[in-house]
GUDREN-572849 format. One record per residue (C-alpha): x, y, z. Coordinates in steps of 0.1 Angstrom, whole numbers, plus 5000, padded with zeros to 4 digits. Layout:
<tike X="X" Y="Y" Z="Z"/>
...
! end
This chain:
<tike X="4971" Y="4827" Z="4836"/>
<tike X="5002" Y="4813" Z="4852"/>
<tike X="4998" Y="4803" Z="4888"/>
<tike X="5028" Y="4794" Z="4909"/>
<tike X="5022" Y="4767" Z="4936"/>
<tike X="5044" Y="4772" Z="4966"/>
<tike X="5047" Y="4746" Z="4994"/>
<tike X="5070" Y="4719" Z="5008"/>
<tike X="5074" Y="4692" Z="4982"/>
<tike X="5086" Y="4661" Z="5000"/>
<tike X="5057" Y="4644" Z="5019"/>
<tike X="5033" Y="4669" Z="5005"/>
<tike X="5027" Y="4654" Z="4971"/>
<tike X="4990" Y="4646" Z="4974"/>
<tike X="4982" Y="4682" Z="4983"/>
<tike X="5004" Y="4696" Z="4955"/>
<tike X="4986" Y="4674" Z="4930"/>
<tike X="4953" Y="4686" Z="4944"/>
<tike X="4964" Y="4722" Z="4938"/>
<tike X="4976" Y="4713" Z="4902"/>
<tike X="4942" Y="4697" Z="4895"/>
<tike X="4923" Y="4728" Z="4907"/>
<tike X="4944" Y="4751" Z="4885"/>
<tike X="4942" Y="4730" Z="4854"/>
<tike X="4904" Y="4724" Z="4858"/>
<tike X="4899" Y="4762" Z="4856"/>
<tike X="4921" Y="4762" Z="4824"/>
<tike X="4951" Y="4779" Z="4840"/>
<tike X="4987" Y="4770" Z="4838"/>
<tike X="5003" Y="4756" Z="4870"/>
<tike X="5040" Y="4766" Z="4876"/>
<tike X="5056" Y="4739" Z="4898"/>
<tike X="5091" Y="4730" Z="4907"/>
<tike X="5085" Y="4694" Z="4897"/>
<tike X="5080" Y="4705" Z="4861"/>
<tike X="5111" Y="4726" Z="4857"/>
<tike X="5134" Y="4699" Z="4844"/>
<tike X="5171" Y="4703" Z="4838"/>
<tike X="5181" Y="4740" Z="4841"/>
<tike X="5214" Y="4759" Z="4842"/>
<tike X="5203" Y="4777" Z="4873"/>
<tike X="5200" Y="4763" Z="4908"/>
<tike X="5166" Y="4750" Z="4921"/>
<tike X="5165" Y="4781" Z="4943"/>
<tike X="5169" Y="4805" Z="4914"/>
<tike X="5145" Y="4785" Z="4892"/>
<tike X="5118" Y="4786" Z="4918"/>
<tike X="5121" Y="4824" Z="4923"/>
<tike X="5120" Y="4829" Z="4885"/>
<tike X="5089" Y="4808" Z="4885"/>
<tike X="5073" Y="4831" Z="4911"/>
<tike X="5082" Y="4862" Z="4890"/>
<tike X="5067" Y="4846" Z="4859"/>
<tike X="5034" Y="4839" Z="4875"/>
<tike X="5004" Y="4862" Z="4878"/>
<tike X="4991" Y="4846" Z="4910"/>
<tike X="5008" Y="4826" Z="4938"/>
<tike X="4991" Y="4798" Z="4958"/>
<tike X="5009" Y="4793" Z="4992"/>
<tike X="5001" Y="4760" Z="5009"/>
<tike X="5014" Y="4755" Z="5044"/>
<tike X="5014" Y="4721" Z="5063"/>
<tike X="5032" Y="4709" Z="5094"/>
<tike X="5068" Y="4711" Z="5083"/>
<tike X="5088" Y="4743" Z="5077"/>
<tike X="5114" Y="4728" Z="5054"/>
<tike X="5151" Y="4729" Z="5050"/>
<tike X="5167" Y="4763" Z="5058"/>
<tike X="5188" Y="4775" Z="5029"/>
<tike X="5222" Y="4789" Z="5037"/>
<tike X="5220" Y="4818" Z="5013"/>
<tike X="5187" Y="4831" Z="5024"/>
<tike X="5183" Y="4819" Z="5060"/>
<tike X="5148" Y="4807" Z="5054"/>
<tike X="5131" Y="4777" Z="5038"/>
<tike X="5124" Y="4777" Z="5000"/>
<tike X="5086" Y="4782" Z="5006"/>
<tike X="5093" Y="4811" Z="5029"/>
<tike X="5116" Y="4827" Z="5004"/>
<tike X="5090" Y="4823" Z="4976"/>
<tike X="5065" Y="4841" Z="4999"/>
<tike X="5089" Y="4869" Z="5005"/>
<tike X="5096" Y="4872" Z="4968"/>
<tike X="5059" Y="4873" Z="4959"/>
<tike X="5043" Y="4893" Z="4987"/>
<tike X="5053" Y="4928" Z="4974"/>
<tike X="5046" Y="4922" Z="4938"/>
<tike X="5021" Y="4894" Z="4933"/>
<tike X="4986" Y="4885" Z="4947"/>
<tike X="4990" Y="4856" Z="4971"/>
<tike X="4963" Y="4832" Z="4982"/>
<tike X="4973" Y="4813" Z="5013"/>
<tike X="4959" Y="4779" Z="5026"/>
<tike X="4968" Y="4764" Z="5059"/>
<tike X="4965" Y="4727" Z="5069"/>
<tike X="4945" Y="4721" Z="5100"/>
<tike X="4944" Y="4692" Z="5125"/>
<tike X="4982" Y="4688" Z="5126"/>
<tike X="5010" Y="4697" Z="5149"/>
<tike X="5034" Y="4722" Z="5132"/>
<tike X="5070" Y="4726" Z="5141"/>
<tike X="5081" Y="4758" Z="5158"/>
<tike X="5095" Y="4775" Z="5126"/>
<tike X="5063" Y="4766" Z="5107"/>
<tike X="5041" Y="4780" Z="5134"/>
<tike X="5059" Y="4813" Z="5133"/>
<tike X="5057" Y="4813" Z="5095"/>
<tike X="5020" Y="4806" Z="5095"/>
<tike X="5015" Y="4835" Z="5119"/>
<tike X="5035" Y="4858" Z="5097"/>
<tike X="5014" Y="4849" Z="5067"/>
<tike X="4980" Y="4852" Z="5084"/>
<tike X="4990" Y="4885" Z="5099"/>
<tike X="5004" Y="4899" Z="5066"/>
<tike X="4974" Y="4905" Z="5045"/>
<tike X="4941" Y="4894" Z="5059"/>
<tike X="4923" Y="4895" Z="5026"/>
<tike X="4947" Y="4869" Z="5011"/>
<tike X="4942" Y="4842" Z="5037"/>
<tike X="4917" Y="4818" Z="5022"/>
<tike X="4911" Y="4793" Z="5050"/>
<tike X="4921" Y="4759" Z="5063"/>
<tike X="4919" Y="4723" Z="5050"/>
<tike X="4924" Y="4688" Z="5063"/>
<tike X="4923" Y="4666" Z="5031"/>
<tike X="4936" Y="4670" Z="4996"/>
<tike X="4900" Y="4671" Z="4983"/>
<tike X="4892" Y="4700" Z="5007"/>
<tike X="4922" Y="4718" Z="4995"/>
<tike X="4912" Y="4713" Z="4958"/>
<tike X="4878" Y="4728" Z="4965"/>
<tike X="4892" Y="4757" Z="4984"/>
<tike X="4917" Y="4766" Z="4957"/>
<tike X="4890" Y="4762" Z="4930"/>
<tike X="4867" Y="4786" Z="4947"/>
<tike X="4895" Y="4810" Z="4956"/>
<tike X="4908" Y="4813" Z="4921"/>
<tike X="4872" Y="4818" Z="4908"/>
<tike X="4866" Y="4845" Z="4934"/>
<tike X="4899" Y="4862" Z="4925"/>
<tike X="4890" Y="4863" Z="4888"/>
<tike X="4855" Y="4877" Z="4896"/>
<tike X="4870" Y="4904" Z="4918"/>
<tike X="4895" Y="4915" Z="4892"/>
<tike X="4872" Y="4913" Z="4862"/>
<tike X="4860" Y="4949" Z="4867"/>
<tike X="4884" Y="4964" Z="4842"/>
<tike X="4919" Y="4959" Z="4829"/>
<tike X="4946" Y="4977" Z="4849"/>
<tike X="4958" Y="5008" Z="4830"/>
<tike X="4986" Y="5025" Z="4850"/>
<tike X="4984" Y="5057" Z="4830"/>
<tike X="4947" Y="5061" Z="4836"/>
<tike X="4952" Y="5052" Z="4873"/>
<tike X="4979" Y="5078" Z="4877"/>
<tike X="4958" Y="5105" Z="4859"/>
<tike X="4930" Y="5096" Z="4883"/>
<tike X="4952" Y="5102" Z="4913"/>
<tike X="4964" Y="5135" Z="4899"/>
<tike X="4928" Y="5147" Z="4891"/>
<tike X="4918" Y="5141" Z="4927"/>
<tike X="4943" Y="5167" Z="4940"/>
<tike X="4926" Y="5199" Z="4951"/>
<tike X="4932" Y="5231" Z="4931"/>
<tike X="4966" Y="5246" Z="4941"/>
<tike X="4963" Y="5274" Z="4965"/>
<tike X="4997" Y="5292" Z="4959"/>
<tike X="4995" Y="5329" Z="4957"/>
<tike X="5009" Y="5362" Z="4968"/>
<tike X="4997" Y="5358" Z="5004"/>
<tike X="5018" Y="5339" Z="5029"/>
<tike X="5000" Y="5308" Z="5041"/>
<tike X="5010" Y="5277" Z="5061"/>
<tike X="5023" Y="5250" Z="5037"/>
<tike X="5004" Y="5217" Z="5033"/>
<tike X="5011" Y="5184" Z="5016"/>
<tike X="4982" Y="5172" Z="4994"/>
<tike X="4984" Y="5134" Z="4988"/>
<tike X="4960" Y="5115" Z="4965"/>
<tike X="4959" Y="5077" Z="4964"/>
<tike X="4938" Y="5058" Z="4939"/>
<tike X="4935" Y="5020" Z="4936"/>
<tike X="4932" Y="5000" Z="4905"/>
<tike X="4917" Y="4985" Z="4884"/>
<tike X="4893" Y="5014" Z="4888"/>
<tike X="4859" Y="5003" Z="4900"/>
<tike X="4833" Y="5011" Z="4926"/>
<tike X="4843" Y="4999" Z="4961"/>
<tike X="4817" Y="5016" Z="4983"/>
<tike X="4780" Y="5020" Z="4977"/>
<tike X="4765" Y="5054" Z="4985"/>
<tike X="4749" Y="5040" Z="5017"/>
<tike X="4783" Y="5026" Z="5028"/>
<tike X="4800" Y="5059" Z="5023"/>
<tike X="4774" Y="5075" Z="5046"/>
<tike X="4777" Y="5048" Z="5073"/>
<tike X="4786" Y="5064" Z="5107"/>
<tike X="4807" Y="5034" Z="5116"/>
<tike X="4830" Y="5042" Z="5086"/>
<tike X="4832" Y="5078" Z="5097"/>
<tike X="4840" Y="5068" Z="5132"/>
<tike X="4866" Y="5042" Z="5121"/>
<tike X="4883" Y="5068" Z="5098"/>
<tike X="4883" Y="5094" Z="5126"/>
<tike X="4895" Y="5071" Z="5154"/>
<tike X="4924" Y="5057" Z="5133"/>
<tike X="4935" Y="5093" Z="5123"/>
<tike X="4934" Y="5103" Z="5160"/>
<tike X="4950" Y="5074" Z="5178"/>
<tike X="4970" Y="5051" Z="5155"/>
<tike X="5006" Y="5060" Z="5149"/>
<tike X="5016" Y="5079" Z="5129"/>
<tike X="4986" Y="5102" Z="5137"/>
<tike X="4970" Y="5124" Z="5111"/>
<tike X="4946" Y="5143" Z="5134"/>
<tike X="4953" Y="5165" Z="5165"/>
<tike X="4934" Y="5152" Z="5195"/>
<tike X="4930" Y="5187" Z="5209"/>
<tike X="4909" Y="5198" Z="5179"/>
<tike X="4874" Y="5191" Z="5168"/>
<tike X="4864" Y="5174" Z="5136"/>
<tike X="4836" Y="5179" Z="5112"/>
<tike X="4825" Y="5154" Z="5085"/>
<tike X="4800" Y="5155" Z="5056"/>
<tike X="4793" Y="5142" Z="5022"/>
<tike X="4804" Y="5165" Z="4993"/>
<tike X="4792" Y="5152" Z="4960"/>
<tike X="4802" Y="5115" Z="4959"/>
<tike X="4829" Y="5119" Z="4985"/>
<tike X="4830" Y="5117" Z="5023"/>
<tike X="4853" Y="5141" Z="5041"/>
<tike X="4866" Y="5145" Z="5076"/>
<tike X="4884" Y="5178" Z="5085"/>
<tike X="4900" Y="5197" Z="5113"/>
<tike X="4901" Y="5234" Z="5110"/>
<tike X="4936" Y="5246" Z="5101"/>
<tike X="4947" Y="5210" Z="5102"/>
<tike X="4945" Y="5177" Z="5083"/>
<tike X="4917" Y="5166" Z="5060"/>
<tike X="4907" Y="5132" Z="5048"/>
<tike X="4885" Y="5126" Z="5017"/>
<tike X="4872" Y="5092" Z="5005"/>
<tike X="4852" Y="5085" Z="4974"/>
<tike X="4831" Y="5055" Z="4962"/>
<tike X="4860" Y="5042" Z="4941"/>
<tike X="4883" Y="5041" Z="4972"/>
<tike X="4902" Y="5072" Z="4962"/>
<tike X="4917" Y="5090" Z="4991"/>
<tike X="4928" Y="5126" Z="4993"/>
<tike X="4948" Y="5136" Z="5024"/>
<tike X="4957" Y="5172" Z="5034"/>
<tike X="4986" Y="5172" Z="5058"/>
<tike X="5001" Y="5203" Z="5074"/>
<tike X="5039" Y="5208" Z="5070"/>
<tike X="5044" Y="5235" Z="5096"/>
<tike X="5055" Y="5221" Z="5129"/>
<tike X="5038" Y="5235" Z="5160"/>
<tike X="5071" Y="5245" Z="5175"/>
<tike X="5079" Y="5267" Z="5145"/>
<tike X="5047" Y="5286" Z="5143"/>
<tike X="5052" Y="5323" Z="5150"/>
<tike X="5088" Y="5321" Z="5136"/>
<tike X="5096" Y="5343" Z="5107"/>
<tike X="5066" Y="5351" Z="5085"/>
<tike X="5042" Y="5327" Z="5102"/>
<tike X="5067" Y="5298" Z="5105"/>
<tike X="5101" Y="5287" Z="5093"/>
<tike X="5118" Y="5302" Z="5063"/>
<tike X="5119" Y="5267" Z="5047"/>
<tike X="5102" Y="5234" Z="5042"/>
<tike X="5119" Y="5209" Z="5065"/>
<tike X="5128" Y="5177" Z="5046"/>
<tike X="5122" Y="5154" Z="5076"/>
<tike X="5088" Y="5169" Z="5081"/>
<tike X="5078" Y="5162" Z="5045"/>
<tike X="5090" Y="5126" Z="5047"/>
<tike X="5072" Y="5122" Z="5081"/>
<tike X="5039" Y="5133" Z="5066"/>
<tike X="5044" Y="5113" Z="5034"/>
<tike X="5050" Y="5082" Z="5056"/>
<tike X="5019" Y="5090" Z="5077"/>
<tike X="4997" Y="5094" Z="5047"/>
<tike X="5010" Y="5062" Z="5031"/>
<tike X="5003" Y="5043" Z="5064"/>
<tike X="4968" Y="5057" Z="5067"/>
<tike X="4961" Y="5048" Z="5030"/>
<tike X="4972" Y="5012" Z="5036"/>
<tike X="4949" Y="5009" Z="5066"/>
<tike X="4920" Y="5026" Z="5049"/>
<tike X="4922" Y="5004" Z="5018"/>
<tike X="4922" Y="4973" Z="5041"/>
<tike X="4892" Y="4987" Z="5058"/>
<tike X="4871" Y="4993" Z="5027"/>
<tike X="4885" Y="4966" Z="5004"/>
<tike X="4895" Y="4936" Z="5025"/>
<tike X="4893" Y="4912" Z="4996"/>
<tike X="4919" Y="4931" Z="4976"/>
<tike X="4898" Y="4940" Z="4945"/>
<tike X="4923" Y="4969" Z="4942"/>
<tike X="4957" Y="4954" Z="4935"/>
<tike X="4977" Y="4985" Z="4925"/>
<tike X="4979" Y="5021" Z="4937"/>
<tike X="4989" Y="5054" Z="4922"/>
<tike X="5000" Y="5082" Z="4945"/>
<tike X="5001" Y="5119" Z="4935"/>
<tike X="5017" Y="5145" Z="4958"/>
<tike X="5020" Y="5182" Z="4957"/>
<tike X="5031" Y="5208" Z="4982"/>
<tike X="5009" Y="5239" Z="4983"/>
<tike X="5011" Y="5274" Z="4998"/>
<tike X="5049" Y="5272" Z="4999"/>
<tike X="5063" Y="5293" Z="4970"/>
<tike X="5078" Y="5317" Z="4996"/>
<tike X="5097" Y="5289" Z="5013"/>
<tike X="5131" Y="5273" Z="5006"/>
<tike X="5140" Y="5237" Z="5014"/>
<tike X="5162" Y="5225" Z="5042"/>
<tike X="5171" Y="5195" Z="5063"/>
<tike X="5164" Y="5198" Z="5100"/>
<tike X="5201" Y="5201" Z="5107"/>
<tike X="5204" Y="5230" Z="5083"/>
<tike X="5174" Y="5247" Z="5099"/>
<tike X="5187" Y="5242" Z="5134"/>
<tike X="5221" Y="5257" Z="5124"/>
<tike X="5205" Y="5289" Z="5111"/>
<tike X="5169" Y="5291" Z="5123"/>
<tike X="5167" Y="5329" Z="5118"/>
<tike X="5183" Y="5330" Z="5084"/>
<tike X="5169" Y="5322" Z="5050"/>
<tike X="5156" Y="5337" Z="5018"/>
<tike X="5119" Y="5344" Z="5015"/>
<tike X="5102" Y="5344" Z="4981"/>
<tike X="5069" Y="5362" Z="4974"/>
<tike X="5049" Y="5334" Z="4958"/>
<tike X="5029" Y="5338" Z="4926"/>
<tike X="5054" Y="5317" Z="4907"/>
<tike X="5045" Y="5291" Z="4880"/>
<tike X="5025" Y="5263" Z="4895"/>
<tike X="5045" Y="5231" Z="4899"/>
<tike X="5029" Y="5199" Z="4886"/>
<tike X="5024" Y="5171" Z="4911"/>
<tike X="5048" Y="5141" Z="4914"/>
<tike X="5033" Y="5106" Z="4910"/>
<tike X="5044" Y="5070" Z="4915"/>
<tike X="5026" Y="5037" Z="4910"/>
<tike X="5032" Y="5005" Z="4929"/>
<tike X="5015" Y="4971" Z="4937"/>
<tike X="4992" Y="4977" Z="4966"/>
<tike X="5014" Y="4958" Z="4992"/>
<tike X="5041" Y="4984" Z="4988"/>
<tike X="5020" Y="5007" Z="5010"/>
<tike X="5028" Y="4984" Z="5039"/>
<tike X="5061" Y="4967" Z="5030"/>
<tike X="5079" Y="4994" Z="5011"/>
<tike X="5066" Y="5025" Z="5027"/>
<tike X="5100" Y="5041" Z="5035"/>
<tike X="5112" Y="5038" Z="4999"/>
<tike X="5078" Y="5050" Z="4986"/>
<tike X="5079" Y="5081" Z="5007"/>
<tike X="5115" Y="5088" Z="4996"/>
<tike X="5105" Y="5083" Z="4959"/>
<tike X="5079" Y="5110" Z="4963"/>
<tike X="5101" Y="5133" Z="4985"/>
<tike X="5131" Y="5134" Z="4962"/>
<tike X="5113" Y="5149" Z="4931"/>
<tike X="5094" Y="5173" Z="4953"/>
<tike X="5127" Y="5185" Z="4967"/>
<tike X="5143" Y="5187" Z="4932"/>
<tike X="5114" Y="5209" Z="4920"/>
<tike X="5117" Y="5231" Z="4950"/>
<tike X="5154" Y="5236" Z="4946"/>
<tike X="5152" Y="5242" Z="4909"/>
<tike X="5125" Y="5268" Z="4911"/>
! end
């Protein structure tokens, strides 16, 4: 595979050669700025194209931050990291026993705090770096050898996790069902790990106290194993389900407390901002949960399927529209044709770094289907 080597070049040549040697020893192809030769594009564009062409990025950080480019406002290495982090696996290595300049210190902190599973440790000599990189690439290959990534299969897996739709003629409180599967598909948790009380407690505590919150602190919670899945549930509230493959299913209420008792059990409409809010909350929880159960990033991609249930009697409004006419609206009677879920797939880092766009990409087709019913 092609592996891009990102670091300061001037004064860092021995370390870059050590990285090259590690990559070629494992019979992979290093992608390095030194090898680009004459090109019609600027060095900045050439390096970013190199990042995009690679399957894996090695980020090597020493004492110097590097020259700040006028167009981007960051150093070339920093820009390469920003380009790679949402779309490529990144293995980071940090030089130790040196004094970093202020900008580099800040950059190192950003990288180490970005994705814990991608930080592979520190080095002092070129030989240590070569050994670290060799082991890291080998471990990466082992972790991702479980199965090839098949986006269609991954998406179908997410859709199949969604519970059976509960639309009908009775008026119920609307809920958002969100299923998240990671790929390549493989087992992440052993049965004993799924039953571990610490896992249950961690899932519960994060749902209760980390913003945005999934659980209501005034309600109790029950948990159990159902088949090969763990679930945590609040009566009349949110539900979390986690299986051995790391698949998550979240049930999130869409009726705001302040609107209960209004109309026929609530508002006459789904409120767009509430849908986005709950999508965002579910995405944030999935990001945390995957880091909790898969810290070494075996799962590199995610597919997300979403469906709104028990809502055939409701329209769709923005909060401003509902505030302007809270007592008006057209009520349906349910029983309509079941709407298929919407689904998206993304590299796993998008859960953290592109959550707002991800929530919007799910909300918009949900809204279209609601308004076109």
